[in-house]
N, C-alpha and C positions, 0 to 999 in steps of 0.2 A: 648267636646272631651278631651282626655288625651294625654299629650305630656311630654317629659322630656328635661331638659337642663342639659347636662352632661359636666363635665370637663375631658379633656384628656391631656396627657403630651405634653410638648413643642416638636414640630417636630424636633428640633435640637437634641433631645435625642433619638427619635424613630419615625418612620412613622407608627408604630402600632396605630390603631385608637381606641383601647380598652378604654372605659370610666373608669375613676378613681373614680369620685364622682358624685352623682346625686345632682345637685344644685337647682333643681326646687323649693323646698320650700323657698329658699332664695330670689327668684326674685318676686318682687311685680308687675313689668311690664316687657315686652319683646317685641321687634319688630325686624324682620330681613327682608332683601330684596334679591331678585335674579334678575339679569339683563341679557338681551339677549346677550350683549357683556360684559362678565365678570363672569357670573355664580353667585354663592353665593357671595354677594357683601358686605353688611355691616349690622351691628346689634347694638342695644343698649338696655340696661336693667337697672332697678334700683334694687339694692340689699338691703335687710333689715336685721336687726339683732342687737345684742347689740354692744357696742363700741369695744369690743375685737374681735368679729367675723368680723366686718367691717375692722378693722385694719389688721387682719390676711389675709383676702382676698386681700386687697390693696397691702400689701407688698410681698405676695407670688405668685400671679397668673398672673402677667404680662407676656405675651408671651405664656401662656398656650392656648390649643385649647378648644373651646366651640363647642359642637355638640347638635343639636336640633333633637330629634328622637321621633318616635312613635313605641313602641315595639322594635324590633331589627333593624329597618330601620332608618338610618340617612338621614335627608332631608336637613340639612344646617350645614355647618362647617366653622369655622373661627378661628381667633386668637385674644386674648385680646391684644389690642394695646394702650388703654388709660383708665385710671381710675381717677375719681374725687371724693375724699372723703371730705365730709362736716361734720365737728365736732366742736361743740361749736360756730357755726357761721363762722368758718374759713374753706376755701376750699383748699385742697392740691391735686396736680396732679402728676401722674406717667404715662409716655408715651414712646412708642417706635417710635413715628412718625418722630422724627428727628434723630433717632439712625443711626450710621454708624460705623462699625468696620473694614472696608477696604476703604481707601480714596485715591484719586488721584487728583492732580491739573493740569488743562490745562492752559497754560499761554503763553504770548508772551515775547520773549527775544529781547531786543533792545540794541544797543551800546550807549556809551556816545557820547556827541556832540564833533565832531572833530575840531570845530571852537572854538578857545580859547577866542575870543572876539566877539562872535555873538551878544551879548547884548549891545555892545558899551560902556561898563562901565569902561574898563581899558584904552582905547585909541580910537582914531578915526580910521575909515577904510581908506585905501589908495585909491588913485584915479585910475581910468581906463581911459586913454586918458587925455585930458586937458579940463575938464568941467569948466564953469564959476565959480561955487561955489561948494565946498565939505566941509561940516563942521558938527561937533557934535553940537546937539542942545537939548533944553529941552522943546520946544514948543509943540511937540507931541511925545509920546513914548508909548510902551506897556510893556516892561520889564525894570526893574531897574528905572533909572531916566533920561535916555538920548536916543536919536536916531541919525541917520545920515540923513543929508539933502543934496540934490544934484540938481543943475540947469545946464543942459547940453547946450552946444553951437554947438553941432553937433551930428550926429548919432554915435552909438557905443561908447558912453562915459558914465562914471558912477563911480561905487565904487566897491572895492574888499573887501569882508568880511573875506577872509582868503585865504592863498596861501601856496604852498609847502606842501600840505596835502597828506599823504600816504594812498592809498587804497589797499585793497587786490584784486588781479586780480580774475575775475569770481565771484565777490561778489556784491550783490545788496545794494544800499544805497539810503536813502531818503534825499533830500535837500529841505529846506523850508525857507521862509522869510515872515515877516509881513510888508506890505507896505501901505502907504497912498499916492495915486497918485494925485498930484495937476493938472497936465496936461500931455498930451502925452501918449505914450505907452512905457512900460518898460519890459525888459525880464530878468528873473532870469536864470543864466546859471551855469552849472558845466563844467569847461573847462580843458582839459589836458595840460600838459606843452608843447605839440606839437601844441597847439592852436586849437586842435580839440574839437568841442562842443560835450560833451558826453550826456548831458541832458539839457532841457530848458523848460521854461513856461513863456508866456507873459501875461501881465495884459489885462483886457478888460474894458476900460473906466476908469473914475476917481473914487476916493474914496478909502476906506479901503479894502484891499484884502490880503488873505493868499495864497501865491504862493507856489506851490510844484511841484517838478519834481523828477524823479527817475533815478538813474544810474542803467542800466540793469545789470543782473548777467552775461551777455556776455562781459562786459567791460574788456579790457586788459590793460588799462592805470593805472599806479600806482601813478603818481604825478599830483595833480589837484589843481585848485583854484575855489572859488565861487564868482561870481560877479553879479551885477545888472546893465544893460546898457540901454541907451536911444534909441529911434527910430529916433529922429530928434532934431534940434536946438529948445531950449525953453522948452523941456520936464523937468518936475519938480516933485520931489518925496521925501518922508520921508520913511526911512526903519529901521527896528529893528528886533530883535529876529531871527537872522539867525541860521540855524541848518543844520549840515551834519552828518548823523550817519547811521549805518547799518540798513537796513529795518527790520521790525519786523518779527521774525521767530517763528512759533508755536513750543512749546515744552511741555513736560509733565513729571511729576514726576513718580516714581515707585508707586506701590500700597503699602501704609503704612498700617499695619494691627495690630490688637490686637487679638492675638490667643485665649486668654482666653474668650473674649467676643464672638468670632466666635464659640467656642466650646459650649458656653451656649445658644446662640440664633440663630446660623447659620450665614453665611457670609452675611453682609448687606453692599453693596457698595454705595459709593457716589462719584460723580465726580464734582469738583468745577471749574467753569470757571472764570478766574481772568484776571486782567489787565497785563501790562508789569511788569515783575519781573526778578530778578536774580535767578539763580538756588538755591542759598542758601535761598533766600526769599521764594521761592515756597516750598522747602522741609520743612522749618520752619512752614509755614502756614498749610501744610498738617498735620504735627505732632500736631499742636495746635487743628485743627478741630477733629482729631482722639481722642485726650485727652478729648475734650469737649463732644463728641457724642458716644463714644464706649460703654458706659453703661447708662442705665436709671437712673435718679436721681429724688428723690421726691422734688418738688418745690411748693411754694405757688402759688395760682392762680395769673394771671397777674394783676387783680384788686382785691382789698380788701376793707373792711370797718369795722368800729367798730360796736359792738352790744349794743343796748340800755339796760340799767339796767333793769333786770327783764324779758327781752325778751328771751324766750327759743325757740330753733329750734331743730327739730328732726334731728338726725344724719342720713346721707344718703351716698350711694355709687353708682355713675353712672358708668357703665361699657360699654365701646365702643369696638366693635370687627370689624375686617375686614376679608372678606373671604380669603381663602388660595391663591386666585389669586394675592393678595397683595404681597406675597413673590416673585412673578415673577418680581416685580419691584426692587428687591434687587440685581439682577445680570445684568451686562451689556453684550450685545450680542457680541459674537465673530463670529457668522455666518455672511457671507456677500455674495455679488454677486446676480445673477439672477437665479431664479428657480421657479418651480411650487409652488403655495401657500401651498399645503399640505406638500411638501418636506421641505420647510423652516419651517413650523410649527413644524414638527417632530424634526428638528435640533435644533430649539430654545428651545423646551420643554426638550430635552435631556441635554441642558446646565444647566437647573435648578436643584438645589440640591434636592428638595423634590418631583419632578415629574419624571415620566418615560413614554416615548411614548408608551411602550408596554402595559401600563395600560389605554391608552387613546382611545377615539373614534374619529378618524380623517378621514373624508371622502376625496376622491380624488377631487381636484380642480385644473384644468389645467391652470388657469390664472397665468401668470408669474408676479412675484413681485421682486423688487430690495431692497436689504439691504446694506447699506453702513456702514461698521464697523469702518471707520476712525474717525468718531465722535461718541464717546461712547453713546449708547442708551440703556435704560433698556429693558430687554426681553419683558415685558408686552407691552411696547409702540410699539414695532415692531409687536407683535402678534395682538394687537388691530388694528393696521393699516391694517394688512392682513385680519382680520375678516370683517372690515368695507369696504374693497375693493369689497367684493362679488365675482361674477364670470363674465365671458365674456358674459353670456346671460342676464345680468342685474339683476339676482336674488340676494337676500340678504342672508347672512350667519349669524349664531350665533356661539358663542364660549365662553368658560370660564371654571372655576374650580368648582368642586363639591366634596362632602364628599369623604374621603380617598384619596385625591389628584388625583382624576380622572378628566382628562381634556377632553372636548368635542369640536369638530370643525365640524359643520354640516351645510348643506343647511337649510335655514329656512323652517319649515314644512308648508305645504300648506293648510291643512284642518282647519276648524274652531273648536276650542277646547271648547270655553265657550259662554254663552249667559248671558247678564245682563238684567233682567226684573223685574219690580216692586221692585227695590232696592235690588235685590238678585243676586248674582253671582252663576250661575249653569253650569254644564257641558252642552255642546251643545246638544240639544234635550231633556234636562230635567235631573234632579237628582242633589242632593246637592253635592257640592265640598268637598272633604277632604281637609281642609284648608292648611295643610302642603304640599300638592301636587300642590298648586296654583303656577304657573310659567309663564314666558313670553309665549305669544301665541296669536292666533287670537280670537277675541271676537265679537259677534254680539250684538250691542246695540239695543235691540228690541224696546224700547220705544222712540228712538230718532226720532224726526220729520225730514223728509228729502224731498228733491226735487224729482221730477219724475226721475226714472232711465229708460233709453231707453230699450225696449224689446230686448232680445237676448244678453244682456250684461252678462259677467262672474261674478262670485262671487266677484272678485276683484273690480268690478264696483259699488258694493253696498256700499254707504258711511257709512252705519251702521256697517260695518265690519272694525274693527280697530285692530291695532297691539299693544298689551300691552308690552311695552319695559322693564318695571321694575315692579315687584310685591312685595307686602309686606304682611307678616303675623304679626298680632298685637295681643298681649294679654294684657288686662287691666281690672282691677276690676273683675277678674274671668271670663271674656268673651273674645272671640276671634272675630276678624273681618279681612276683607281683604281690602287692598288698592292697587292702581296701578297708573302708569303713562303711558300714551299712547306714541307712537313714535312721536318724534318731527317732525314738518313740515320742509321740506327742501326748502331752498330758490332757 
């Protein structure tokens, strides 16, 4: 058969799918796949040529579109996302896989510890009541070099880790302490100046325990102390690492962007989930990630080795492409709430830069699905979830991107498309397959030995009938072949 591998412009420059260059003579090998959930999915090929041609391809074509066609019909389309150039035994990489030119950081904001001596390093804690012994010691500790020891001679006696602490009204606070209980039961308390207990947590048995209690955001008290008290005479405890601070609050930065990179490649968003940070830390981290990832950079391979004297290796270039559905992972969904599956699919598709629901084939699916936009999620992740949800009848659906940024979302077709017999894949009922048309569908494995199928069963009951979830077109050594993966078994 004859087919062509064509180069088209970066979609950030134009959605026009007109081919710029026929690259077919440059490819020694080529393979591309199509999935039932994803459409045109991934591809890889080896480019041959002299050193200058390989370097030119390597430096100029990242982000360009690759189209696989026969005549005027495009059957597969994707984008060059990674290239590995091997020259003189050394391998160099250019990749868009980690690129991001619009970045945001989600992080937690927490306050400083309001207890100035929670670690017992500057002084001993004061007593609560009249316990037998309250003393700073070095026999057991978790922070610094000392802890507090207490032996009670009655209930409600112990130690105060901090007092006269000012809280904001209607604000939530976390109080914690690390304890090593030798005997009895002890209770960590946050207590108002009026002696009202605002929050508390008791130990459960002896041994080491991290106690935590939370001052609720409904609290109206402003002056508090933190203490640990006994339940009875003879209770014994070591305590250290007391903390009282505002409860973590989720926050996020603005979108930090590199406009020049967005103009060159399209908006590629990334959201980083991070630990506790200040606002300045989070903004600084976002700007660092933007500077690192806004542009592709040539790098040596992660691992390298020397080349033996006299050992010559052929220069090569491996090109990896992802289908245009990959670009749906660049944008985070704004659509939210509950709606019919097809309604959400249209809304999500219209958020994408390179797609348009007016060009799509989207069937009606009345199953209701929910999208929660409060936690940023890439468009494709939400769309994939909708596709895999199927419908209320239990039927499976397919969906994905195809040439010219055409998106399809349809119920899985019911008829049998192929038959595999004597090592050959054919159209069902006979006839050679046009290899570029080979796509996910139902296939009858004619030669497969099977158990008896009860009379009267439907076609779905025939175990020889399998769903091909991913199909591959492969070109090597001047020959083409077809490969496939069947649908995974569900547990």
